[in-house]
Structure formats: C-alpha cells, structure tokens
N, C-alpha and C positions, 0 to 999 in steps of 0.2 A: 201292296209293292218293296216292303222294304225286305221279305224273306225271299221274294223272285230275285232281287240284287245282289243278296248277299249270297243265294245259292247261284247265280249267275257267276259270281267271284269265285266261289269255292269250285266249281265246275272247270272254270278256267286255272284255279290256281292250282288245280292237281295235275295239271302240265308242267307248271313250274316247280313244284314239288317231286317229280318225275325227275325233273332236268337237274335238280340239287342232289338227288340220288347219283345221277348218272355222272355228274362230277366227281363224287367220294368212292363210286365203284366202275371205274371207265373201263374194264374188261370184264363186265359181268359174265357167267357162263351162259350159253344158248339154253339149259337145261333148267336152269333158276327163271331166267326171263319168260321161258315156254310156260313154264306151271304158273308164274303169275299173270301172265296174259290170257292162260285157259281159264283160270278162276274169275277172269275180269270179263272174257266170253260167257261164263255162265250165269253170271251176274247180270249185266245185259240181255241173256236170253230170257231170264224171268223177269225183267223188267219190262220188256218190249210184250210178252206175252200177258203178264198179270196186270200191268199196269197200262198198255197205250191199246193193244188188240181187242181185249176181252172189254175192257170199259167204250172202246170204238160202235161194238158191237150193241152195247145195252145202251149208249146215249143214242143211238141210230133208230132203237126201235121205235122212236117215237114217231116214225114215218112209216113204221109197220117192217114187222120182221124179215122178208124178203127185200127190203128195199137196205134195211141196215145192212144185212149180209153182203149185199151188190156195192153197198160205199166201203165196208170195209175191204174189201178183196180188191176193188178197184185202188183203194187207198196204199195197200200194201204193194202191190205193183207198181204201182207209180211212183212210191217211194222209193222201191229198188230200182226202177228205171232211170229214175233221178241222178241216183248216185253211179250207175253204169256208166250213163253220160259222162259224168265226171271224171269217171277212171278213163275215158277214151280220150280226155285231156292231159290228165295228170295222174298215172298208176300210183297206188299208194301201197304202204308196207310190203308184202312178199313179192309186189312185183319190180318194188327196188332194192329189194333187200340184198342185192348183189353189190352194194355199195363196198368197195371195200376199205376198212376202217384203219387199215395201216397204209393206204397209196397216200400219193402226194400229189401237187401240180393243180393245174387251171382244170383239166381234166375231169379230175376226183373233186374238185372243190364244184365246178357244175351239177356234177351228178349229184352231189350231199344237196346242194341247194334245191334241186328240183324236188326233192325227197322232200326237204323240209316245207317247201310250199304246197307239196301234195297233203302233207298232214294239216298244214294250216287249212286248207282249201276242204278237206273232209272235216274239219271241225266244224265248221258253220252248220251243217244239217244235223251234227252230232248236237249241237248246242239247242237248235230248233228243236229237239228232240225233248230237251229237257225242259225247255220253255211253253211247250205243248202241254205238259204233264200238269202245269199249273192253272192252265184254263178249265181246266175240269173241275177246279173248287176243291178239288180232294189232293191237300197239301202233304198230307202224311205219303200218299201214292208217288206225288210228284218229285218228293224228297228221295224213295226210294230208286227212282228212275233216274233221277241225278246224279245220286249215288254211285249206280252202276256205270253209269257213262265217267263219272269223274275217277272211278277205279280204273277203267278203260285207259282216263289219259295218264295217269303215270307211269307205266312202262311205255308208252308211246313217247311222253316226255326223257324216259331215261334212254331210248335207243337214237336221240338225236345228238345226244354230246359229244359222243365217242368220234363218228365219223367228221364233224364239223371241226374238230380240234385235231385230229389226224390229217385234216385238210389244208390246216394251216388258219383258222377262223382264229382269235384270239377269246380267252375264258370269258371277257367283258361282251366280248360282241356275241360271242355264242349263248350267252345267258340272254342278252335283252331279244334273241331272236326266237328264243324258246318264251319268253314272255310273250312275245307276238303272238305266236300261235295262239296261246292261252288266249289272249282277248280277244282272238276271231270265236274264241267261244262262248264267250260272254256276249259277246253283239249277238250271237242266235239265239242264244238263250232269250233276249230281251224281244229278239226278232218274234220268235214263238209265242211268245207271250203277250205278247200287244197283238199278235194276227189273231187269236183266237179270242182275245178277250173283246176286241171291236165286234166280232160277230160269231155267235156263239152259234150260227146255224153250221159254219164250217166245222164244228168241232169234231164229231165224227169221222167227217175224212180226215181231218188234220191226224187227230191221235192214230189213225191207221196209216195215215202217211208217214209218221215218226216213227212208228214200228216197222214198217218198211224198211227205213232207211236202217235201223237198227239191224235186221235181221238180213241184211246184206253186207253189213260191214263185217256180221258175224260168221256166216259163212263163207263170204269170198275172199277176208282178207284174215282174222283173228283165226280159225282153227285150221287153215292151211298154213300157217306161220309157226303154229303150236304143233303142228306134225311132221314140220320139215328138217328135225334135227334129231330125230331117233328119239324122241320121247314123248312121243303120241301116248303111249300108256298111261304115264303121270298127267299128261296134259287133260286124257281124258276124264281119270279122278279128278282134276282139279275143278274141269268145269260143271261134272254135277256137284260138287261143294260148294261153287258159287252159286249153283242155280237152288241148292235146297238150302243156303243161306239165306236166299233173296225172298224164297216157298216160307219158311219159317217166321219172318219179317212181317212178311205181308198178313201171314194169319193172325200174328200175335198184334199188329198195331190196326189190323183191319178191324 
C-alpha cells in the first residue's frame, strides 16, 4: 500500500513539477512543448499496450481466450467512450488551445478556468489507470504505467500557468490551482487501486478500460496538439523515442 500511495503522490506531483517549470519559462516555444508532449504520448502508448491491454488479455484467459478478447475489446471501447462523454461536458487540451495567453479580463479568465477544470476532470480517469496497474500485482509494470502518466502530466502542468497569470490570477492562487489538479490524480490512483483490489474478477476489464482511456487521450488530444504548430516531424520521432524507451524498460525489467 505504501508504494501505491507514494506513486499516487508522484503522479499527482508531476503536475506540480510542470507548474513550477511553467513559472520559470512562461513563454515556452510551441516546438519545445510539442516535442515534450509527443515524447510523453509515446511513453503512454507503450504503457497502455504493454502494461494494460496485453495483461488484460492474459488475465482474462481464465475465462477462455474468446471471452478474454471480448472483455478486452469491450473495456477498450468503454474506456474511450467514457472520456468521449467527459469531452462533451468539458473539452480538453487542443479543443481549448485557443485560450489567448496574452488576453485579459473576465471572459479570458472564464475560458482559462474552464481549461483548468477540464484538465482536473481528465486527471481522474488517468489516475485510475495508474491505480489499476497495481491491481495486477506486477509492481514493476505498474510503476512503468504510472511513470508514463506522470511524464504526460508535466507538460500539462506547464501549459496552465501562463494563461492563468495572463488572465490576472495571482501567482500564489495559480500554484494552488495547479496543486489541486494534481490532487485529483492522486484520488483517481487510489480509486483505481482499491477497485481492483476489492474484486480481482474485474481486473481484466479494468485493465482494458484504463488502456482505452489512455489510447483516447493519446489519439484525440496529445497527437493532434503536437501536430498543430508545424512540428509534426519532430513530434513523430519524439513519440517513437518515448515508445522505444518504454519498450526497452519493459524488456529489461521484465
């Protein structure tokens, strides 16, 4: 339990680390942020496939291979649908990328706070994905999944700072808001862990569901965002680098 709690704090704390970087580099270039986010996408892609989706099939084979595949596919789609429904309420990242970082006034502040709320809400299923990984009992693989999500949280924490400061939010309140978005991820991690710990029978579905949410985030949000500012070539290679790094770690730790 201790390692789960520490991991939860690490996953949530990554948002705070990103926020701290955002304070230091308020005018970060799109190219740099796109490369970092694409690398994180590659890490998350490998973590989703190697740490969640494949284990989902493996654990589900106790019910027979056809049933295991059905459970995994159903979990993948339901995980994606869950985030799609959330997007209907609060769009995330590239859908709110039009927030003007140089704008001021109440209307700008409202858009920025919607952007921050969207990140906080999306952090919950991402945290659940990190927690579900520990339910399999493979702590090495679970740490890899959590590491991928944490890495993705760093650029997310970075991008919320400049808009809030430009909209007139004080630095202290800006940092506290970033901290709260990270705490949401801590809560999600603990929910995911306890859910699969209470009932091992839902583990195959829970792993696939978590994998589906991660694939949705990568395809619907991260990749479009990294290809929106003319850095798609570098972003593509950064994604491959992130995926390769996680593949190597998975083989060496496995």
